[in-house]
Each structure stands twice: as structure tokens, then as C-alpha cells.
N, C-alpha and C positions, 0 to 999 in steps of 0.2 A: 984748077983742085979736082984731084979724083976722088973725094968723097964727095960734090957737087954734081956733076957730071952722073953719076950711081943715083943717087937723089932721083934724080930727073930720064931713069930711064922710061919709055915707055914701055907698053904691057897690051902687048898683040890682040887685036879683036878679036878673034876666037876661041877665050880665053873668058868671055864674055858672053853672059846667057840671058836671051830675052827673060822677064817676069812671066811671059806666058806668051802661048803659039800665035796668037792671033790679038791683038795689042793695041787697046783703043782708047783714043780718049776718057779720061776721068769726068769732062763733064757734058760727056753726047748721053743720053736718054737712053736706057733700056728698052733693048727691042721685047717689042709689042706679042701676042699673042691675040689669033684673030676668032674672036667668039660666036660658034657658029651658033645660025639660027635654031631655037627650040620647037618639033615639032613632036605629032604626039602621031606613036607607030600605035595604036589601039584605037581601028576608028571608033567602038562600037561604046568607050569612052570617052573620044569626042559627042558622040549622039546623044550622051546621057546628060553632061554637059549642055548642050545646048537644048535638049527637052527641060531639062531642071529650073532653066535660066525662061525658060518661057510659061512655067505651071502659073496659070493664075493667083490672082491673090484671095479668090476665096477657095482654095487649094489647102489652106493654111488655116483659113476662117473654122473650121471643120475644128480642130484642136478643143476639145471641154476646159473654157474658162469655172476658174470657182468663183465665185459673190463675195464682194464683201460688203459687211456692215458695219457701222458704229452706231449706237444711239445712244444715245448723253444720259447724263448722269438726271434728269430732272423727267427724259422719260421714262425712265427704269423706274423711277419714284411711283408716276402719276398713274403708274399699273398696278404696281407692288403692292397686297394687300396687307391692309393694318387690320389688326384686330384692339376690340377696345375691350378693355379688361378696368373693373373697377375693384376699393382695398378703402377698410375706415381706418386709422390709426387714433389709440388713445391711449391719452394717459392714465392711466388708475391708481397714482401716486403710491407705486408700491412694488417698482426697482429704483430708488432713486434716482430720476429722471427728471429735469434736466440740472445737470451741474453748472456753473456759473463760475465759471475764470476770471477774474475781473486785471485783465494782463493790462490794460489798458492805465492803468491805478490811478484812476479818477473815479468818483465819487454818483458819475452816472455814468451810465452804456456810450462807451468810448470805443475808435477803431483799436482792432483788433483785441478785443477780447471771445473768449471761447468759450462752445457750449457743447457737451457733450452730450450726448442724448441716444435714450434706447425706448422706443416705445411699444405695444402688444398690436399685434394686426390682425382682421376680421374677414373674411369675406364680404364684397357688397350687398350683399342680401343680407349681412351680420347673423346668418347661421353658421359657420364655423368660421373657428382660430386656425389662424394663417400660420401664423410665425410673430418676428418683430423687426422693427426697426432700429438700424444704430449705427450712426454715425456722427460727425460735426461741423459745429454751426458757429462762422468765423464773423464777428460784428464790421462791417463794413462801415454804419451810416447809422447815426442816430437820426431820430424824423420826430422832436418833439413836437410840431404841428400835426403829426400822423397820431401821437403816441404811440411810437410802434419803434420800429428798427427795421433795419436791411441790413441782410446777412449771405453772408456766398455759403452753402449748406452743401455737401459731399458723405454721399451715405447711402446705404444698402435697404433692397427687403428680402426677407429669409423665407420660403416658402417651402420650408421641410423640406423634402425626401425630391423634389420641383427642383430645387435649385433659385439661385437669387438673385435677384434685380438690382445691377447701384443705375445713382444718378451725382445729378452734380447741377449748380446752376442758383438763381438766385430765391431768397428765402425770405419772403417778407412777411411781418406776424401784421400788417393795417389791411393786405390787400390776398387776389389769386396774383399768380406766378403760371409760369411751368417751365423746368429744366429737363436736361438730354436726357435720353439715358445714354451710358456709356458701356451698357454692356452687361454680360451674365453668368448663369451657369446652367448642368443639368441642360433642362429642355427650354431654359432659356440665351443659350451659346449663343452667340451671336449677334442677339439681339440690339436695335436700333431704336428709334424712336423717340418716344417725350413724352413728361408726364403731367396730367394738371393739377396744381397745388390748392386744395378747396380750405381756407381756414375759418372754421366751424364756432370752436371758442379753444381762442391760444391761450395757454402749448397745449389745451387738453384734444380737442378733438379735429382732427383734420382728414377729409375728403378729398384720397388721388382718382385722376379717370386716365390711365396709361392709353398709348395710343406705339403698339408695336409695329415693328416688320422685322422678318427677315430669320423670324421662327415658323413653325410645322405650328397645326390648329390646337390649340392652347385644352386644357382640361376641362369639361363643363363644368366641373365641382368649384374654378373660380373664374366661372361666366356669370353668379347668376344674378336677377333679375336687381341691379342696385336697390335700397329706398334711398327715396333723395333725400337729398342733403339736406338737413338743419340742424338745430345747436342741440336739440332736444333726442337729437338720433341715443340707444341704445343695445349692445352685443346681445345675440338673444341669451337667454340663462344658464342652458346646456353648454354653448358657447365659453359666456366665463369661466364656469363648473370644471370644461374641458373633458364635458364625458364621450366618450368614444367616435360615438355615430357624431357630436362633434366640433371632430378636428379632425386638421389635412394628418396623411399619415408622411411619420418623422416630424413633426410641425416645431418650428424651435421655440424653444421659453425661454 
């Protein structure tokens, strides 16, 4: 079969070229390069390294350190200046105050009743008209056995051009309470502290003693020696009449 003998003709080996001049097994490991040891050619650099590594710990301790101290809020409050200021509040029955809104819809005072109010303020020595109070009381509980009520009060004291102080807390018609000073404006900006509410004749006469922190020294005309609180106290006639020397600047009416 001539066709078969042609198909089986061999190809001379001279026509087959190797894939590379230096053949090696595909499974053999690649040649490795020798790693030369590292040496420092600069002898002075080597000396510096040795010298620095041998430095005593005291060389580093000379670096100035910043001291840090943290005072607790309790420590701060113990050393902070507290200023005491007293004022009188009078309901002179000429402001339509207080208004009683029976939102509890009961014949007796009950939870949810609202009492908006605004009364007149005088300095603790009763010699000057300061301004007014303005706020609202929310009835929390009627105390029949004490013949009174417990309110949650939110109100402000206005001191004319000096600014105002805001307070919040329990208002009891039958005993004294302390309310929290929540802030203020004018010279009272940033104020903190508390105020004692002393019921003299509810709801006509109340004596307040403020214990204030966080403000500069208060003006002397607000710090006069307070008249001893009692149910019979009354403002000076000149202060009631709003005479020029008996009111503070820009007093709120």
C-alpha cells in the first residue's frame, strides 16, 4: 500500500530543535542564589549603634513629662464659691394671679390641675422692687390631711437689667421645699445651685433664699441684709410706689 508507507515515513532528527539549550526536568528545583552576609562599611555608624544601645535609662528620663490631674465633681463643688441671695415674693392681688385651671375635672384639687401665676419681687431687705415671678405649677397630689397640695413648679425670677433665674422642683403649699436652679441670663448666665422656698402666707407671701454657684460676684443692691421672714412682713412704701430710688434698673413689672 503506497499511501500507508508514505504516512509512516520518518522525519530526520536534524529537523527537531530542542526547546532550550540547557534542558532540565520540570520537577527539578530552581537554582538558588547565595545570600551574602550583611556588613556595615561605615565604622562610625556601627559605633553609634553600639553607643546608643548602651545608653543608661537615665538619659531618657530627662525628657520633661506633663503632669495630669483630674478632680472629681464633688471636689470641685466643695471648693466652689456659693453666693447667698434672698428675695421676697408678694401677691398683691392686682395681677389676676394665680389662675386655677381644673383640668382634672373634679370638685376638689386633683392630679393635672394647672396654676399659672405671676407675682411681685422685692429685695431681701424689702427696700427695692426687683421685678416679678412668672411660671406654672402642675398639681401632683392633693394632701387632704395637710390641708394643702403638692405641685411640680417651673418658673423664673426676673431681675430687670440684671437678667433672670429659672428654677424647677417641688412646690408644697404646707411646708418649705428646695428647688433646683436650672439656668439664667445676664449676670446669671451659667448659674447653678438651689433655692429654698419658705411659705409664709400661702399664696400671698413667700421668702426665697438662693444658694448660687458659677457666676461672678453679685451686685450689692441684691445682697442687702434680709428682713427676718414672718407672716407680717411688708415691702417698704417707696418700693411699692415704684419711686426711682426704690427700684432696680429696668425692673420688670
